[in-house]
N, C-alpha and C positions, 0 to 999 in steps of 0.2 A: 395386233396391238392397235390402240387408238391414239392418234396424234393430233394435236391442235397447233397450228402455226398462227401466232399473233403478229400480223404484219404492220410495219410502220406505214407502209403504203400498199396499195393494190399493185401486184407485179406487172411491169411493162417490159418484157424481155426484148421487145423491138426498140426500146428507148434507152435502157440503161443496163449495165453489167449487173447491178444489184438485182434488177428484175430477173435477169437470167439466172442468177444465183438462187433465188427463191424457186424458180421453176426446176432447177437441178434437184433441189430438196424434194419437191413434189414428185418429180419423176422417179427418184430413187425409192421413195416410200410407196408410191403406186405400184412399181414393179415388184416390190416385196409383198404386195397384197395388204398393206396396212389401211385401216379406215382413217382417212385424213380429212381434217376440216381446216379451213382458213378463215380468219376474221381480221378486220381492220376498222379502226375508227376514222380513217382518212376518207375523203371524198373519192369515189371511184372515177378514174379518168376514162375517156372514150377509147384509149389505147390499151387498157388493162386486158390481160389475157383471159380467155374464157376458161375458168378453172374446171369446168365439167370435163374438159378434154383429158384431165388427169384423174377423173373420178373423185374429185374433191368437192365437198360441200362448202359453200361460201356464205358468210354471215357478216352483215354490218353490225358494228357495236359502237358504243359511245364511251368516252372517258368520263370519269367521276360519276358513274352511273351504277347504282346498286343492283340494277337489273342484270348486269354482267355476272354478279355473284351467283344468282339463281341459275342463269343460263349455263355457266361453266361447270357448276356442280352437277347439273343434269347431264351434261355432255360426258363427264367422267373420263377425261383423257388419261392415258398412261404416261404420255410424254407431251410437254408443252414447250414449243420453241418460240423464243422471243426474238423478233427480227430487229436487231440492234439494241443498244443499251437503253435508249429512251423508252422503248416499249416495255422492257423489264422494269424500269423505274415506275412506270404508270400502272402496270398490271401484275407485277411480280408478287406483291403482297396479297393481292386478291386471290391469285392462283394458289399461293401457299396456304391461305386460310381455307379455301373451299375444296381444294384438291391436294391435301397434304402428302398423299402417297405418289403424286405424279412427279416424274423426273422433270426438273426445270433446266432447260437448255438455252443458252444464249448463243445466237449466231451473230458474230461481229460484222459480217459482210466485208468490211475492212476495218483496220484499227484507227478509229477516229482521232485519238490523241496524237498519233503519229502524223496523220494528214494535217491536222491543225498546227503542229509544231513545225512541219516543213513549210507550210504556207507562211507562217510568221517569220521563219528564217529567211525565206526568199525575199520577203518584203523589207525586212529590217536588218538582215545580216546577223552576225554573231553566232554563238553556239546554238545547237539544237536543244530546245527546252521541252523534253518529253514529258516531264512531270508538271503538266499544266492543269488548268481547271477542268478541262475535258477529261484528262486522265483520272482525276479524283473521282469523277462520276463513273467512268467506264471501267476502271479497275475494280471499284466497289461492286459494280454490277457483275463482273466476272466472279468475284468471290462469293456473292450471294447466290449464284447459280450453281447447280450440281455439276454442270459440264459446259464448256464453251467451245464451239466450233470455230476454228481459225482457218482462213482460206489460203494463207501464205506461210511457208516454212520460215521465212524471214521474220514475220510478225510473231510466230510462235517463239522464236528465240528472243525477240524484244521483250515479250511478256515474261519469259523465264529469267533472262539476265538483267533486265533493267528494272523490273517490278517484282521479281522473286515470286511469281505465280507458280505454285506447284505443278509439276508436269502432269499429274493425274487429273487436274482440273481442265486440261486442254486436250483437244482432239483436232488433228490436222485433217481437213477435208476440202480439197480444192475444186475448181471447175472440173467437169468431166465431159469429154467429147468423144464422138465416134468419127474418125476420119474415113470418108468414103473412098473406095478403091478407084472410082472413076477419075480419069485424069482431068485436072483443071485446065482452064484456058492457058495456052502456051504464051511464051514471051512475045512472039510475033503478033499475037492476036490482041495484045493489050497496049494501052498508051496512057500517059499522064500519071500524076501523083494523086493520092487519096488520103483524106483524113476523116475520122468520124468520132463522135462523142456528144452526149447530151450537154447542152450549154447551161443547163441548170446546175451542173457539177463544175465547181470553180476550177479544178485542175484542167478540165477540158477547155474552158474559155481562155485560161492563161496560155495553154498550149497553142491554140489556133492564133492568138494574138502574137505570141512569140515567133511562130512560124511566118506569119504575114510580115512582121516588121524586120526580122533579123535573118531567118533561114531562107525564106523563099527568094529574096533578092539575089542571094548568092547562087541558088540553083538556076534561077532564070537567066542570070548572066552567062552561065555555062551551057544552058539548054533553052535557048530563046523560043523554040517551038513547043516546048512542053507546057502543060497547064497544071495548076494546083486546084483540085476540087475538094472543098471541105463540106462535110455533111454534119448536121447536128440537130437533134430534136430540141424543141423549145428555144430556138435561136432567132426567132423573127425580130426581136428587139435589137439584135446585133447585125442585122443584114446590111444596113447602110454603112456600118463601120467596116465590115469584113469583105463585102462583095466589091472587088476591084478588077473588073474584066480588062481594063487597060494595062494592068500589071500581070495579067495571066492568072489571077487569083480569084476563083469563083466560089462564092458561098451558096450551096445548093439547098440548105434547109434539111428537113427530115428525109432520110432515105427510107422509102416505104418498104423496100425489100433489101435490107442491108447486104446480105450475102451475095445475092445475084448482082447487085450494083457493084460491090467491091471486086467481083470476079473479072470485071472488064478493065480494071486498072493495073498498071505495071508495078507500082511501089506504094506500100502503105506506110505513112509517116505517123509516128507516135512521139512527138517532142514534149513529153510531160516533164515539168520541172518540179512538181510536188504531187503528192497523192499517197495512196496506200492500197493494199489489197492486190489482187491480180487484175490485169487490164483486159477487159472484154474485147477491145479492138484488136489485140494481138491474137486472141483466139479466133476472131473472125478471119484474120489473115491465115491462120492454120487451116481453117475449113475451106477457104477459097483458093489456097495455094498462092496467096499474094505476099511476097516477102516484105518484111517490115524493117524499117530503120528506127531504132529505139534509143531513148536516153536510159541512164541507170535506173531511174524511177520506173519507167515503163518495163524494163527487163526484170525487175526485182521479183523473185519468187517463181520466175518462169525459166529463164536461161541460167545455166551454170557455167562457170569459167569465164575467161576474158575474151575480148574481141567482139562481143555482141553490141555493146552500148557505146554511145557517143554523147559527151556532156556539153561541149561548147557548140555554139551555132556553126562555127567554121568546120569542126570535125563532123558534125551531123550532116551538114550540107554536102561536104565532100563524100561521105559514105553514100548519101542518096544519089548523087550524080554518078558515082562509079557503078552502083547497083543498077541504075536505070540504063546505062550505056552498054553494059557487058552481059551478053546473053548467057555465057557459060557460068559466070559468077551468079547470075540471077537464078539459074536452074539449080545450082549447087545449094544456094541459100534456101530456095523453096523446099528442096528435099530435106535439108538439115532441120528446118523449122517443123515440118510435118513429122519428122522422126522424133523431135522433142515432144510433140503432142502425143504421139502414139506411146512413147516410153514412159511419160510422166503423168499424163492426164487422161488416160483411156477410160471411157465410161464402163467398159467391161470389168475393170479393176475397182474403180471407186464407188460405183453405185451400189453394188452388193455390200460394201463395207459399212455404209451408213446405218442400215437397220441393226447390224451386228454391234456397232459402236454403242447405239442406244440400248440394245438389249443388255449388254454387259453392265453399262452404267446404271440401268434400271434395277438389275439384279442386286447390285452392290450399293444402292443409293443410301441406305441407312448407315453403313460403315463409312461411306464417303462423307456424309454429313457430320458424323461424329469426329472424323479426322480433320475437318475444315472448321477449326474454331474461329478463325477470322471471319468466315462466312456467317457463322452463328451470331457473332457479335454484331456484324453489320446488319443482318436481318432484324435483330432485336431492336437496334436503335433506328436504322433508316426506315424500316417498314412501319414502325409506329408513327414516326413523324409524317411520312408520306400518307399513311392511312388517315391520320387526323386532319391533315390538310384536305384530302379528298372528301372526307366526310363533312368538313366545314363547307366545301363548295356544294356538296349535295344538299345540305341543309339550306344554304342560301338560294339554290335553284328551286327548292320546294316551297319557299315562301310565297 
């Protein structure tokens, strides 16, 4: 089958979990022998992955450009994946017009309305306002699509219970990893604490600030010889604020080889106070055998049951200190986390499932569309307004 992925950005798996998510999709389709293309209207960054390694053809495109219509019609994809709802808003109506038989799939990457609601709650307090302006756009995009990939079981339940999205419009497909049998570095061969995350992503910036201001002082008091090493792509503008060697807190900037770098540290910290989706930094810990201390937000969709997460700065710091000092607890936690990854996120299980999910939805696409009256209604109204706005911009540029 032929698949086209329309990317919000060109994937950078070394910089962001969203980039790794896109590469997971590409790998799964490549392994199934699908003819896959990737296109984006974003400027391609120097860290963007070389898509030819997946056997994927890459195309730059433009928004509000009628040339896209001719191009996508000639490509004749069977499946079109929109990378996040903004991409579906921009290109969904064009794909529907030019390739009416193609299955239209939205990949949320993470649930944006949930992340926005949590950030607002953290800043202002009060109840969580899930039904915000972002939700109006995101949920509409889900209904307009034939199928939506959801990365987290928790977010699937949010969509079903809070927004009444029919279950047959949703497909759970998480990160997928292969844990190597080679033993990772042992407790005795590691030292110091580690954090990582692109600082273009607001939850990561908040996490490193919260760690620096409230968590790390408590850890340093108990472990004065330990150091905190924070890594983050696109964080140069924050270096002066975050780099405090006199406090044992070092901001290291981008980790060129994140996994090999992490493998030398004893404890991975993920003090996220808001966000959504699955957290790539936890999966980095799985691969390198670096036990993680997590908040409920960081644990969400990954760990089941109690005892994994710590919400307050005091509890989080206490758990980090104990894990750092206790070799037996450290080894038990390392194996427990790697077991979670093998049991719940094994690539051997999830990658073959993606093409089958698409094949079934493609086979049933007409009956699915007939059953989704809300989607029909939204496509009728939204796509016409979006189309006319885009055509007005086209006409303006043509003058």
